[in-house]
C-alpha positions in Angstrom: 64.7 140.7 124.3 67.9 138.8 124.0 68.3 135.2 125.0 71.4 133.8 126.6 72.2 130.2 127.4 74.5 129.2 130.3 75.7 126.1 128.5 77.7 128.2 126.1 80.1 128.9 129.0 81.2 125.3 128.6 82.1 125.6 124.9 85.5 127.2 125.4 86.3 124.7 128.1 86.1 121.7 125.8 89.9 121.3 125.5 90.2 120.6 129.2 86.9 118.9 129.8 87.2 115.4 131.3 91.0 115.7 131.8 90.6 114.9 135.5 90.2 111.3 134.3 93.4 111.5 132.2 96.3 110.4 134.3 98.9 112.1 132.0 97.0 115.4 132.1 96.6 115.2 135.9 100.4 114.6 136.2 101.2 117.4 133.8 99.1 119.9 135.7 99.5 118.6 139.3 101.9 121.4 140.3 99.8 124.2 138.6 98.8 126.7 141.2 95.2 127.7 140.0 95.6 131.1 141.7 98.8 131.9 139.8 97.5 134.1 137.0 100.6 133.9 134.9 100.5 130.1 134.7 96.8 129.7 134.3 96.8 132.3 131.5 99.5 130.2 129.8 97.3 127.1 130.0 94.4 129.2 128.6 96.6 130.5 125.7 97.8 126.9 124.9 94.5 125.1 125.1 91.5 127.3 125.2 92.4 130.2 122.8 92.9 127.8 119.8 89.3 126.5 120.5 88.0 130.1 120.5 89.8 130.9 117.2 88.4 127.7 115.5 84.8 128.3 116.3 82.2 129.2 113.7 81.2 132.8 113.8 77.6 132.1 114.9 78.9 129.9 117.8 81.5 132.4 118.8 78.9 135.1 119.0 76.7 132.9 121.3 79.7 132.0 123.5 80.7 135.7 123.8 77.2 136.7 124.7 77.0 134.1 127.4 80.4 135.2 128.9 79.4 138.8 128.7 76.0 138.2 130.4 77.2 135.9 133.2 80.4 137.9 134.0 78.3 141.1 134.1 75.5 139.5 136.1 78.0 138.5 138.8 78.9 142.1 139.2 75.2 143.2 139.5 72.9 142.9 142.4 72.0 139.3 141.2 75.0 137.3 142.3 73.6 133.9 141.6 76.1 132.8 139.0 78.0 129.7 140.3 81.2 129.8 138.3 82.6 127.1 140.7 79.9 124.7 139.5 80.6 125.4 135.8 84.3 124.9 136.4 84.0 121.7 138.4 81.3 120.2 136.1 83.8 119.9 133.3 86.3 117.8 135.4 89.4 119.8 134.5 92.9 118.4 135.3 93.6 121.1 137.9 91.7 122.7 140.8 89.6 125.9 140.5 91.1 129.2 141.7 89.9 130.5 145.0 87.7 132.8 142.9 86.4 130.7 140.0 84.9 133.7 138.3 88.4 135.0 137.8 89.3 132.0 135.7 86.4 132.9 133.3 87.6 136.6 133.3 91.1 135.3 132.3 89.5 133.2 129.5 87.7 136.3 128.2 90.7 138.4 128.3 92.9 135.9 126.5 90.3 134.8 123.9 88.9 138.3 123.2 91.7 140.8 124.0 90.7 144.4 124.1 87.0 143.6 124.2 84.8 144.5 127.2 82.5 141.9 128.7 80.5 144.5 130.5 76.7 144.6 129.8 74.6 147.3 131.5 71.2 146.3 130.2 70.9 142.9 131.9 67.1 143.4 132.3 66.8 143.0 128.5 68.0 139.4 128.6 66.3 136.1 129.4 68.0 132.9 130.2 67.3 129.7 128.2 69.2 126.8 129.8 68.9 124.4 126.8 71.8 122.0 127.2 71.5 120.9 123.5 71.6 124.4 121.9 75.4 124.6 121.7 75.4 121.3 119.7 72.8 122.6 117.2 75.1 125.4 116.0 
Protein backbone atom coordinates (compact mmCIF):
# COMPACT_ATOMS: atom_id res chain seq x y z
CA UNK A 1 0.00 0.00 0.00
CA UNK A 2 1.34 3.44 -0.98
CA UNK A 3 0.82 6.50 1.18
CA UNK A 4 0.15 9.94 -0.25
CA UNK A 5 -0.08 13.26 1.55
CA UNK A 6 -2.19 16.16 0.19
CA UNK A 7 0.11 18.73 1.77
CA UNK A 8 2.76 17.94 -0.82
CA UNK A 9 0.52 19.73 -3.36
CA UNK A 10 1.50 22.98 -1.61
CA UNK A 11 5.25 22.42 -1.95
CA UNK A 12 5.55 23.60 -5.55
CA UNK A 13 3.37 26.60 -4.76
CA UNK A 14 5.80 28.04 -2.21
CA UNK A 15 7.13 30.75 -4.58
CA UNK A 16 3.65 32.29 -4.85
CA UNK A 17 2.44 31.51 -1.33
CA UNK A 18 1.33 34.59 0.58
CA UNK A 19 1.86 36.98 -2.30
CA UNK A 20 -1.75 38.16 -2.01
CA UNK A 21 -0.40 40.21 0.93
CA UNK A 22 2.45 41.66 -1.14
CA UNK A 23 1.26 44.88 -2.76
CA UNK A 24 3.98 44.79 -5.43
CA UNK A 25 3.08 41.23 -6.44
CA UNK A 26 -0.63 42.03 -6.54
CA UNK A 27 0.09 45.01 -8.81
CA UNK A 28 2.39 42.91 -10.98
CA UNK A 29 -0.24 40.20 -11.51
CA UNK A 30 -3.46 42.22 -11.35
CA UNK A 31 -3.99 42.03 -15.11
CA UNK A 32 -3.22 38.32 -15.32
CA UNK A 33 -6.18 36.43 -16.70
CA UNK A 34 -6.06 33.18 -14.69
CA UNK A 35 -7.82 31.37 -17.54
CA UNK A 36 -5.24 32.41 -20.14
CA UNK A 37 -3.14 29.28 -20.37
CA UNK A 38 -0.25 30.99 -22.15
CA UNK A 39 0.25 33.63 -19.45
CA UNK A 40 -0.34 31.33 -16.50
CA UNK A 41 2.15 28.82 -17.89
CA UNK A 42 4.67 31.66 -18.21
CA UNK A 43 4.24 32.48 -14.52
CA UNK A 44 4.62 28.79 -13.69
CA UNK A 45 7.84 28.59 -15.74
CA UNK A 46 9.25 31.70 -14.07
CA UNK A 47 8.31 30.97 -10.46
CA UNK A 48 7.32 27.35 -9.90
CA UNK A 49 9.57 25.36 -12.25
CA UNK A 50 12.76 26.65 -10.53
CA UNK A 51 11.32 25.42 -7.22
CA UNK A 52 10.69 21.98 -8.73
CA UNK A 53 14.22 21.80 -10.09
CA UNK A 54 15.76 22.77 -6.76
CA UNK A 55 14.00 20.12 -4.67
CA UNK A 56 15.84 17.21 -3.13
CA UNK A 57 15.13 13.93 -4.94
CA UNK A 58 13.15 12.42 -2.05
CA UNK A 59 10.97 15.53 -1.75
CA UNK A 60 10.44 15.66 -5.51
CA UNK A 61 9.26 12.05 -5.54
CA UNK A 62 6.73 12.72 -2.74
CA UNK A 63 5.47 15.84 -4.53
CA UNK A 64 5.13 13.99 -7.83
CA UNK A 65 3.24 11.16 -6.13
CA UNK A 66 0.80 13.63 -4.55
CA UNK A 67 0.19 15.36 -7.89
CA UNK A 68 -0.25 12.04 -9.69
CA UNK A 69 -2.67 10.74 -7.09
CA UNK A 70 -4.86 13.82 -6.72
CA UNK A 71 -4.94 14.68 -10.42
CA UNK A 72 -5.88 11.06 -11.20
CA UNK A 73 -8.38 10.85 -8.36
CA UNK A 74 -10.26 13.84 -9.73
CA UNK A 75 -10.79 11.88 -12.96
CA UNK A 76 -12.05 8.80 -11.13
CA UNK A 77 -15.46 8.22 -9.60
CA UNK A 78 -14.23 9.92 -6.40
CA UNK A 79 -14.33 13.59 -7.31
CA UNK A 80 -13.72 14.90 -3.81
CA UNK A 81 -10.45 16.72 -4.49
CA UNK A 82 -10.93 20.44 -3.88
CA UNK A 83 -8.20 22.07 -5.95
CA UNK A 84 -9.89 25.43 -5.36
CA UNK A 85 -9.21 25.09 -1.63
CA UNK A 86 -5.58 24.17 -2.19
CA UNK A 87 -5.12 27.12 -4.56
CA UNK A 88 -6.88 29.67 -2.36
CA UNK A 89 -5.23 28.46 0.84
CA UNK A 90 -1.81 29.66 -0.33
CA UNK A 91 -3.00 33.24 -0.92
CA UNK A 92 -1.51 33.69 -4.40
CA UNK A 93 -1.32 37.14 -6.00
CA UNK A 94 -3.88 36.27 -8.68
CA UNK A 95 -7.26 34.57 -8.86
CA UNK A 96 -7.79 30.89 -9.51
CA UNK A 97 -8.82 29.83 -13.02
CA UNK A 98 -12.44 28.81 -13.51
CA UNK A 99 -11.20 25.21 -13.26
CA UNK A 100 -8.59 25.25 -10.47
CA UNK A 101 -7.58 21.67 -11.26
CA UNK A 102 -6.34 22.92 -14.63
CA UNK A 103 -3.80 25.13 -12.85
CA UNK A 104 -2.34 22.02 -11.21
CA UNK A 105 -2.29 20.18 -14.56
CA UNK A 106 -0.32 23.11 -16.03
CA UNK A 107 2.10 22.93 -13.10
CA UNK A 108 2.58 19.21 -13.73
CA UNK A 109 3.14 19.67 -17.45
CA UNK A 110 5.64 22.51 -16.97
CA UNK A 111 7.57 20.92 -14.09
CA UNK A 112 7.59 17.35 -15.38
CA UNK A 113 7.30 17.60 -19.18
CA UNK A 114 6.61 14.38 -21.00
CA UNK A 115 5.65 12.52 -17.82
CA UNK A 116 2.14 11.23 -17.28
CA UNK A 117 0.33 11.90 -14.04
CA UNK A 118 -2.16 9.12 -14.64
CA UNK A 119 -2.51 6.44 -11.97
CA UNK A 120 -4.87 3.54 -12.53
CA UNK A 121 -4.47 1.75 -9.22
CA UNK A 122 -5.87 4.37 -6.84
CA UNK A 123 -7.23 1.64 -4.57
CA UNK A 124 -3.62 0.81 -3.65
CA UNK A 125 -3.12 4.21 -2.00
CA UNK A 126 -4.01 5.61 1.38
CA UNK A 127 -4.05 9.26 2.34
CA UNK A 128 -2.08 10.60 5.28
CA UNK A 129 -2.89 14.28 5.77
CA UNK A 130 0.13 15.05 7.95
CA UNK A 131 0.76 18.78 7.58
CA UNK A 132 4.28 18.45 8.96
CA UNK A 133 5.56 15.68 6.69
CA UNK A 134 6.78 17.98 3.87
CA UNK A 135 8.92 19.86 6.41
CA UNK A 136 10.55 16.66 7.67
CA UNK A 137 12.10 15.81 4.31
